[in-house]
C-alpha positions in Angstrom: -51.0 -56.0 -11.0 -53.1 -53.6 -9.1 -55.4 -50.9 -10.4 -53.7 -47.0 -9.8 -57.5 -45.7 -8.7 -57.4 -48.0 -6.3 -54.5 -47.2 -4.6 -54.7 -44.6 -1.6 -51.6 -43.4 -2.8 -53.0 -42.1 -6.0 -57.3 -41.3 -3.9 -55.0 -38.6 -1.8 -52.2 -37.7 -4.1 -55.4 -36.7 -6.7 -57.2 -34.8 -3.8 -54.2 -32.3 -3.0 -54.0 -32.3 -7.1 -57.5 -30.8 -6.4 -56.5 -28.2 -3.7 -53.7 -26.8 -5.6 -55.9 -26.1 -8.5 -58.3 -23.9 -6.5 -54.7 -22.6 -3.9 -52.6 -21.5 -6.8 -56.5 -19.5 -8.0 -55.5 -16.9 -6.1 -51.9 -16.4 -6.5 -50.7 -13.7 -8.5 -51.3 -13.5 -11.9 -47.9 -12.8 -12.8 -47.5 -16.0 -11.4 -49.8 -17.7 -14.6 -47.0 -19.1 -16.7 -43.7 -19.2 -13.4 -45.3 -20.8 -10.1 -48.7 -21.6 -10.9 -47.8 -23.4 -13.9 -44.8 -25.5 -12.0 -47.2 -26.4 -8.5 -49.8 -27.8 -10.8 -48.1 -29.7 -13.4 -46.1 -30.9 -10.2 -48.8 -31.8 -7.9 -50.1 -33.8 -11.3 -47.1 -35.3 -12.0 -47.8 -37.5 -9.0 -51.1 -39.2 -10.3 -50.4 -39.3 -13.6 -46.7 -41.5 -13.1 -48.8 -43.9 -10.9 -51.8 -44.5 -14.0 -49.3 -44.5 -16.4 -46.9 -47.0 -14.2 -50.1 -49.4 -13.6 -50.2 -49.5 -17.7 -46.9 -50.7 -18.1 -46.1 -54.3 -18.3 -43.9 -55.1 -16.0 -43.5 -54.6 -12.2 -40.0 -52.5 -13.0 -42.0 -50.2 -15.3 -44.2 -49.6 -12.9 -41.9 -49.1 -10.2 -39.8 -47.1 -12.7 -42.7 -44.8 -12.6 -43.5 -44.7 -8.7 -40.6 -43.2 -8.7 -40.8 -40.3 -11.2 -43.5 -39.5 -9.1 -41.4 -39.4 -6.0 -39.6 -37.0 -7.2 -42.3 -34.7 -8.6 -43.3 -34.7 -4.6 -40.1 -33.1 -4.0 -41.0 -30.7 -6.0 -43.9 -29.8 -5.0 -42.7 -29.8 -1.6 -40.0 -27.5 -2.5 -42.6 -24.7 -5.0 -45.2 -25.3 -1.6 -42.1 -23.5 0.8 -41.5 -20.3 -2.0 -44.8 -20.0 -2.3 -45.2 -19.3 1.5 -42.0 -17.6 1.2 -43.3 -15.5 -1.5 -46.4 -15.4 0.7 -48.8 -17.1 -1.2 -49.7 -20.0 0.8 -50.7 -19.1 5.3 -48.0 -21.2 7.1 -51.4 -23.3 7.8 -52.2 -23.5 4.6 -49.0 -24.3 4.0 -47.8 -27.1 7.4 -51.3 -28.2 6.5 -50.2 -29.2 2.3 -46.5 -30.1 3.2 -47.4 -32.7 5.9 -50.1 -34.5 2.9 -46.9 -34.7 0.6 -45.0 -36.0 3.4 -47.3 -38.7 3.9 -47.2 -39.2 0.1 -43.6 -39.1 -0.1 -43.6 -42.5 2.4 -46.2 -43.9 0.7 -44.7 -44.1 -2.9 -41.7 -45.5 -0.9 -43.9 -48.8 0.8 -45.0 -48.5 -3.0 -41.6 -48.6 -4.3 -40.5 -51.5 -1.9 -43.7 -53.5 -2.3 -43.3 -53.8 -6.6 
């Protein structure tokens, strides 16, 4: 099986996780245990599940963790919309991140089907 670190989807999702951490530092302190925490967990869940799945013993298990990562991708996409509507994110930041997570979602689907 492939190493998760070598997958383009892992590299991109890790990069975006770092970006989500930076962006959420600017959110209202009242969101520390709410939206900030949820966004960080959802973003980090994607590369974490790819890593965990790659270390499993079967392709079926890896596929299961890719599916979980895809669910987390959907979660962060909604959280980005919410952050934009709450005016924590500017429209251009939102569109850039949304586009990147849409790409990740497609990459995860392709990976899932290839396993």
